N, C-alpha and C positions, 0 to 999 in steps of 0.2 A: 396137439395131438390134431389132423387134418380132418378138415365137416364131413366128407365122406366116410371116414372110417369112424365116426361116433355116430351119424342114420344107418351105417351097415349094422353097428354095435347094438345100437339101438334096434333095431329091424328086427332081431333074434333076442333080444332078451324080452319083446313084446312079442316076439311068436311063441315063446319056450311056455311064458307067464299066459299070456290066453287061453292056452287049453286048457292051462287047471282053471282059473278064472273063471271061464265059460261052462265048468262041468260045477262049478261051487254053483254059480247063481241061477243053474237049472237046476237042482237040488236043494236049493233054500228059494227060489221065486218063482219055481212053476208052481204052485197055484194059488200067485200075491196075484191080487187084482189090476198092479201096474200094467202098462200097455208094454208088450213085448220088445218094442222099439226102442221104450221108452227105458226100459233094461240093460238091452243092447249098449245104447246112451253111456248107463252108468257105469256098464261091465268097462267097454272103452276110454273112460276116462279114469278111471283105475288104475288099469292095466296101465295108459302110460304114464298116469302120477309114479307110480309104483318104478315102472321100467326106466323115469327120470332122472328120483332119487338112488336104487343101486347106481346107474352109471354114473352121477355126479360124486357117489361114495368112492368107485373106484380109479376116477381121473383123480379126483381129490386126492387120492390115499397116499402115502409116504413113497418115493423111492425104495426100493428095498437098499438096505446097510453094504456095500460092500469095503473090500483091503484094496482097493487101488484109487478107487473114487474118496471115500471119505475117511479110511483106517490108516492111511499114510497117510496125510497131510498133519497127520493127529503124534503120529510117533514121529517126523523129520522135525517139524517145532517143539518136540517135549520130549524126545526119547533117543532118538539118533547120536546125540550130542556121548552121550556114555554106555547105550549100546550099539556100539560097531569094531571092527576090528581092531585090538590094540589100544583099546577105552575100557575101563574102568568094568563096566557091564560084562556082566558073565556069558552074554549071548546076545550077537547082534538081529535087530530088527529092522533090515534094508528092504528084505523080499518077504514074496510071499508064505513060500519054500520055510523062511528060516524063523517066521513071524509064528504061524499058527498053530505047531504044537503049543505052542506058550496063549493061546487062544485066552480062555480060562484064569491060568495065572495073571495073567495084562489086568481084565477084568477085577479078580479079586483085589491086587493090587492097588488096583487105582480107586478104586472102591472105598477100601478100610486106608486112605493115606498114605500107604508104606510104599508108594512109588505117584510122582516122582519124588526125591528126599527132599520136602520144604514143613519147617516148625514154623513159619514164624504167624502167629496169631491173625484171624478172618480179618480183622478188626486193623491191622495194617497191611490190610490189601490198597494193591498200589504204589506202595510206600516204596516200594526195593526196584529198581533198576531188570537182575537178576531171579525175578519170582519164576518158580520152577510150579507152582499146583496147576491145575488144570481146572478148566472151565466148567461149565454145567451144560454147556454143548459137548463139550468135548467128552465129557461123562458120560452123557446118554448114548454116541456114536459107536462108543467103545464096548456097552454093556448090547445095545439094540446087534453090533455085529457077533456078537455072542451070543445071544438068544436067536439069530437067524441061523446059527450053525455057521461061522466064518466065514462066510462065502468069499471068493477071492473076485471075481467082477472081470470085468471089462480091464488088461492092463491098457487098453490105450486110454483106461482115464486117468490111468498115473501121473503124477504130475513130476517133473526132472526131478532126477537124483538131486543132492544137496551134496554140492563138490566142498568135504571138509579138507581142510589145509592139511599136508600127509602131515605125519607128528606131533604137528602143533598145530594148537589151536587160537591163535595170536597170529597162524599164517609165516609167511619165512620170514625167522630173525634176518635184522642189520648186522647182528652178531654172536656165536654161540659158545655161550661158557663151560667145558665140561672134565670129568679130572681128567687127568692127565697118565691114567692109566685106571684097570678093574683094581676093585680092592675086594677081597678077601673073607667070604661072611661067612662062618663056623654055622654046622648042620642046630646047633644045639647050644643052649645056655643064655645070662639075661646079655646086653649089651649095651653098657650106659653109651646118652646119645655123644657124639663127641662133632670137633668143625675140622673139614680140612677147607685149607689156605693155599687158590689158586692166586698166584701174580700175572694178573690181568694186568696193573700198569699201565691203568689208561692213557694213550696221549696227550690228551687234550677233554676240557668241559664237556660233559652232553647229559643232551636232556634225555629222557623216556618215556617215550608214548604206554608201551605194556612191556610184561615180563611175563616167560613160564618155565615154572622148574617143571625138568622128565625126567620120572625117574628110569633109571635104566634100567630095571628092574624089581615092577609094583610087587612081585612076590614077594621082598623083604623090605621094602620101605615102609617104615610104617607110619612116620611123615618126615617133613625135610624143609628148609629153607634158605633163600639164599641170601646174604644179608651182601652190603654195601660196608668195603671196609677203608676208611678214609685214608688218606697220608697224611704220617706221621701220627697214624693213633699206637698207643700203645698196647693195644687188644693185637694179642694173635701175633707181634714182630717177631719173636721168634722160634714161631712156628714152623717145624718144614715144610716143604711146597706139597700136595702130594697121601697126604699121613693124618690119618684121623688124629688128632690131637683134642687134651680139655685141660682149657686155657683156665687162669687165672680168674676169680673173682672180678675184678672188674672190667670188666666187659662192656660199659656203658662209657666207661671213661676216655671225652673230648679231647682230639688231637690235641699234641705235646704244642704245635704249632701252625698257625693256618695263614690264609692269603686276606688283605687289609681288607680288600672292596673284593664285591658280586656277591654268591650263595655261599653262606658256610658251608663247609662239607662236615656230614656228620655220618657217625654208622644210623644204617639206616636198611629196614628190611624191602631186597627188592621183589621177592617174588616170595610164596607158598608153594607149598605140598602138600595137602590134607584129603583125605577122601571127601566129595564135595567141596575144596577150596584148592581152582588150579589156577589157571593163566589170570593175569591181574591185567587192567588200563588202569590208565594214571590221568585220563585225559577228561574227565568229568570238570566242567567250569572252566576249560579252557586251561588245564592244569598237566603237567609233564614232572617227572621227577628225576632229579639232579645225582650225578653222579660226575665229582673234580676227579679232573687230572690229577697220574699216577695215583688213581683208589684200586684196591684190589679186589676180590671174589672171596667169599668164606661162603661155604655148604653147613651148617648145620642138621644132621644127618643122627636119625632116630631109625635104629636096625632092629627087624623082628627076624631072628632065626624060624625054618620053615620045618626042621627037620632033619634036611641033607646041607650039605653042603651047595653055595649060590652065590653070584659076582652076582659085582653093581656095578656101572659106570653114569652117573649121571650128571643132570648138565643142564641150564639155564641158556634160554633164548631172551633174546630182545631185541626190540622195535623202535631207533633211537625215532624220538618227532621231525617232523615235514618243518615248524615253523618253533620259533621262541616263543616259550609259552607265558601268560601273563598270570598264571598262578603254580603256586611249588607243594605238589604231593607226597605227604612224608606219610609211612606208616611205622608204628613202635606198640611197646605195648603198654597201653591208655591204662587198664587198671591192672591189679593186679594186691593180688594179699595171699602170702606165706602163715599169717597166723590166727588155726585153727584147729580143730581137733572134731571127729565126726565119730559121734560115739559108737559102740557095738551096736548092732538092731534097729540102728534107727533110719525110720521111714522119711522123713521128710525135713532132715537135718539143714536149716538157714547157713549160711555163708554172705555176707555181706562185703563189701570191696569199694572203694572210693578212691578219687582224684578229683585235684581245683585247677581248673584252669587260671594261668597264671599270665593271658595274652590272647585276645578272641581269636577262632578258629573253627574252621564248619567241618565236620563228620559228616565224610562220606562214605566211610564202610568201617564193619564191626564184623570180629569174627570173637565169639564166642569159645576158650578150650579148656573144656574139663576133659573127667575119666571115667571111667566103668560105672560110678556111684551117681553121677550126674543126670539127673531127671527134668529140669527146669533150669532158663534163667530170662531176666528184666533188665534193661538196662534204661535208665532213670535220666536225667537230665533234671536239676533244680538249680533256677536259672537266679539270677541275683536281685532281681523284680520279685521273687517270692513266689512265682509259679515254677509249676511241674512238669512237665511234659514224659512220656512213656515212649521213647524210642524205637524200640523193639520189646516183643513178651512172646515168649514161644515154646516149644520141648526141646530138650535138646539128645541126640544120639550120638555118641561116640562116633558107629559107624562112618557116619555123615557127617561129619566137623563143618556145617557153611560160613560161607562167608554172606556177610547181605550189606549189598551196594544199594544206598538212598540214592532215590528215583533224582531229588534235592537236597544237595549239603546240605543236612542242622548246623545255621549260622549260633554257636557255642560266646557268648560273648567274657571277656575277661571275669573272671571270681564265678564261672559255673562249677558244679558241684555235680560230676558226673558218678553214679552209684549202679553197680551192678547187684543183684539179687540171684542167688542160686540155692536149689534145694539137691540133697542127692539123700538116694537110697540107701543103708548100708545095712538094709535086711534080707534073711534068705527069698522075699519076694520077687529081690533081682535077679532076675537069671543068668544075670551078665556081672554080680559080685562076686571077686575070686577067694574071698573069704568075710562072711560076714561077721564072725563072732571077735574082730579084733579093731582095734580104736583105729581110725584113717587119718593120717596127715597128708601136707602137703610134700612134694616129690617125684621128681621127674621120672618114674615109672609107674608107666598101668597103672597095677598096684596100688601106686599113692594115690592122692588127687590132687587137680590143682583146682585155683579157678581167677583164670586168665582173660583178661579181655584185648583185646589187640584192634587196632583202629589203625584208618587212614584217615589222615587229617589235612584239609585244604587252605595254606597260610600262603601270607603275599612270596613272592617270591625272594625279596630282599631280608625277609623275615629270619630268623633264629631259631629252629626246630627246638632246642634246647630249651628255649625259653615258655617254652609249653606248661611244661610241670616245676613245681619246686627242683632245686640243686641237687638236694641232696635223697630222697627218695629212690629207696633201695630201688634196683630192675633185675629184673630174672627174665635171661630168654631163652632155658633149656624150659622145652616143653614134656 
């Protein structure tokens, strides 16, 4: 604000206050022995002091919070990844017209921490690169905007629109692998998870920096994985291409033979799709994911009928690493247990599971996976030194099965015991519980339960991924 304008405002304020102040002084001081000239000096001093205070308050008062200047940058950073056309958010938040009807709902959702979905205990804030929680300042902005009536403000104050890659969060893929045809999904009934083989037969060894599964019809895809099926693997070798197939259980058997040199081809999770998990990057610590020449892709799919016939043709996008990696990224079922029974009516039943690393590795990513009765999750590293470290702790929400990317991968020495602790509410107090009157065991259906920890490890380029865990340990890949 320039000096002339300040003087003008000060003069107007002084003039307005002087009328009332002089009247007051006349009433209270007309019989005072104080000289009238001195009274005038007092009055003038009081008027200017009061006027200056009022003017300073006006100048220092925060500017009104508006959509374009203050709210839109928050939405771009924290919300538009999901709240834009074609993504999981039920409504877009790209413009004022789209956002204004939801102003109070947004304020309430962020105040209750329902949105953005992020469940890690605040004690571990900053440990994860994909943290979605709002800062105190961002919460203050959204609340102030709603309290002010959600004003639009000046469109010229808006930041440039975020340019999202059309259809892909990872950017334009170097290779897209998709179903060879649409798959018919029945209107009703329970669909067991199934696998679909796509014979890619990669012509050469490749390293992958990022991958993303995109459902063709998100209404019916409950969750999905894209697996790397290495050459000469017995898994799915007799499966017909492009058809839903349920293979025998020996799904983690290593290839019958392989190269005598170079990185070992293994069955590896290329990418996953869950509410809260989509694009996956593997470049942490200079790593990349390995696909051997001759490998195929297998989609593992769990569909949920919607009440009407549907179709789906899903796909996975792959971006190849530009340079040779210095480390290898391997994604697998790190911890899993099938030996538990959750009693009927139990409100806080605990299930523990563990695995012991047989070689050193760095933990880069973890995704807890459970079903409708799960309420919280904790992951602890018990080191050979006798020290313990809580790596992740927080609530669990079946509707948002988040993956947590460590900002600094956690070094797990050989012999480290990694333990998961989960709690389940099988009572009528759980609004998601389909039947509180029965015991619940491990199983692939949503009405069953699981206690699984999917994990991304970083190892040496020439290290054997299958050496991480004991050879005979049973593995389950069904969600």
